[in-house]
N, C-alpha and C positions, 0 to 999 in steps of 0.2 A: 630160126625161130618156128616154133610149131605153129599150126594154123590157127587152133584157139588162141593162143598168144597175139598173133597178128591181129586176128579179130578185136581182142580186148584193147589193143594198142591203137587201133584204127579208131574204135568207139571212145576211148578216152581222149585221143587228139580231137575228133570231132566235138565233142562236147565242150572243149577248152576254146576252140575256135567259135563256137555259138555263145560261150558264157563270157567270154572275155569283150571288154568293151573296145578293145584295141590290141594288135598284135603288129610284132616288128620282125622280119625276117632277117637275118644276118649270116654272114659265113665266118667262119672262127679258123680256117686255116692255120696252123702254127701256133695256136694258144695252148699251153699246157694246162695239165689238170688243175694246177694250182692257180693259175690265171682266170680259168673258168669259174672257179670257188670264189676268188676276188671280185668277179665281175657280179655274179649272183648276190654278195654280198651288198655290193654298191648299188643295187637296186632295191634291197630293202625289202619292205611289205608291199610295195606296189605292183611289183610283178615277179613272175618266175620265169626263168632263164633253162630252156631244154634242148638239148641235144637231139634231133629227129632222123630218122631215115626218109630220103626223099620218096621212096617208091609207096610208102605207107601214108606218108604226110599228103602226098597226091590224091590219094583214096580220100581222106579225111576232109581234104580242102572242098573234092567234088561233094561229099555229102554234107559239108556245112553251107554250099552254095557259093563258096570264095574262090571257085578255079580261075575265074577272069581276072581278078586281083593278085591271086599269089602263084599260081601254078608255073608260069614263066619264070619265076625266082628260085624254082626249087632246083637248082643246079649247085654240084659242089657240095663240100661238107656244111650242112645247114642246122642252124640253132635258131629257136625262135623265142622272144620273148612276149609271153601271154600277160598282158598289162590288165590287173583287177582294179587298179587305183588311180591316181592321176598320171595320164598319160605324159603331161608336161615332166613330171618327174623322172618318169621312164626316160623318156627322150634325153632327159640331161645326163642321167645315169650312162646312158649308152653312148652318146656324143662324147661325153668327157673320158670314158674308158678307151674309145676308139682313137682317140687324140694321143694318148700314152700308149697303146698297144695297137699299132695300125694293122696287126693281122687281123682284127676285129673289123669285118666290113658291112657296113648297113645296107642292106640291099631294097629295102622298102618295106611296106605295111599295109595296114587296114585300119579305119578310124570309123567305127559305125558304119560298117560295111561299105566305106569307100576307100580306094587305093590311095597309098600315100608314097609319093617319091623320096628318096633319100635326103633331098633338098628339104622336102616338107617338113620331114621328120626333123631334121637339122634346126629350122626354124620353129618348130614346136618348143625344141630345148631353149630357144631363146627367150621364151615367153615366162610370164612370171608364174607360179606355181599355184594351184588352186588355193592352198593354204593363205598364201601373200595375199592373194586377189580378195579372199574371204575376210581376212584381217583389215584391208583397205576398207573395204564395205561397210565392215561393223565400224572402225572408226569414223567413216562419214556419216553413218546412221547416228552414231552418238553424238558426233557435233551438231548435226543438224536438230536431234531431240534437244541438246542442251540450248541450242540457240531458240528454240520454239519454246523452252521453259522459261527461259529468261524474257523472252517477250510475253509471255503469260504474266509473268511475276510484276513485269515493269507495268501492265495496264494499269491496276488500281492507282498507284502512284502518277501516272500519267493523266487520268481522269479526274484526280483531285485537284492537280496542276492546272487543269484546263478549267475548271470549275471555279478555282480562286482566280484564274487571270480574267474570266468572263464577269465575275463579282465586282472586280476592281475597275475593270472597263466600264461597266453600268454605273457605278460610283463616280468615276470621274466625269461621264457624259450627263450624270444626273445635277453634278456640282457646278458645272459651266453654264446651265440655263438660269434667266432670273427668276426670282422667287415670284410665285403668283400671289396676288393680294388675298390676303385673309377676308373671309367674307364675316361680316358683322356677327356677332352672337344674337340669338333670337330675343334674349331680355333686354339689349340694347336697343335693338330696332323697334321691340313693342314700347318700351320706355319713350323713345322718340316720338313715337305717334301720338300717345296718351297727352304727352306735354303740348304737342302742337294743337290738339284736340281742344283742351283746356284754355290755352290762350285764345283761339279763335272765337271761343265761346264766351268770352267774358266781356260784358257792355260796360258803358259807363255808370258809374256810380249814381 
């Protein structure tokens, strides 16, 4: 490979390491071209899978500041999954493919700058995907909103029922008390006074 081509290859790899949210380093010894094509297809749009040269990749790893996490893994035939989407989906694709094709060995990787062991990548594959988690979150939010709407809709009915219950309670309490004597009418009281005055003022004939 000409020097200019090597420089371009290193620059491209460096950019991929910097731009990808996570990378998984594998060894593909024994995989055929058709099997590698199948693996790339199984990763879908979440990741790209590139066979790399260790010498150039080591330079790119240093330039990207990931030498502590990845340099020790760059031995033997190396291929890297650069993950641009959901790392869980990519991990599932790699794990499932390695189960059917033991020649693919997951050696480790990096997630947000932190080193990942093969076991940690396998555990990632056991998690629910981002899409599933978002769907569950949306369902929970919808259920919560529906519950809130039901509560708000029920409030006017509950208030009306409470007001009616208070009215009935007050009516029952009022009916259980003895009725207070009615005050005499003003006309009757005045008439009684007038009559008494006339009788007291009457003398013998």
